[in-house]
N, C-alpha and C positions, 0 to 999 in steps of 0.2 A: 461831538459837536464842531460843528466848523468854522475857525476865526475869520471875523470879519477885517476884511481889508479894504483903506478905501483904491478908487479905480487909478486916483492919480499915481498913488503909490504902486500898486500893482504892474501898470502899463511901465511905470522908471526901471521896476527891477526885471520886468523883462526884457527890456532895451538893454539893460546892462547884460544881461545874462546874452542874448542875440551877439553883440558884443567881444563877450569873453571865447565861446563859442569858437561865432566867424573867424575870430584873430589867433587859433591857438593855443589861446591861456591856458589850457585845462591838459590832463591827460582825459583818457577814453573811460575811465571809471566816473569822473569829476562830471566830462562833460555829458554823458547818461544821466546824473542824478541833478544837472543843472535844466536837460531836455526836459526831465518827466517836472520838474519848478516849474518851467516856463509852459508846459503843456496844462499846468492846474491855473497859472495864473492868468494863461490867453480868457480857457474857460470863464474865469469869474470875470474876464473884464467883457468877454463877452453877455454873461449873465445881465452881468449892470448895467450895459445898453440895452438891454430887452424890458429891464426892469422901466428905466427911465423913458422910455420911447411909448409907452402906454399906459405912462401918468397921464392921465386927463387934467388940461389945462381951464380949469372953470370960468366962465365969466365972460369968453370971446366970442359965442355964438358958431361956434367951427365944427361941423362934421367929423370928429377925426375915427368914426368906425372905421373905414374903409383901409388906414395908416397904418391902424391898429393890426389890422387882420393881416398887413405886409409885412410889419416886424416881428409880429411875435412868433415868441419861439415853437418850433411844432414837436 
């Protein structure tokens, strides 16, 4: 079972990881672990964005079918 993490929390952690690795604040082994965590976080953020992009907004009368096809993950 995957732990749910808020989009904002995942994004902030991902930014932190990027800074650490770019600034050379880690050794090679830690950098690899951080990059693996970063990939998981980036994937989670992408999933959350895709979920939110396909949520219909009721009552506004707009047809979002074309938009949903464009942003839906394949």
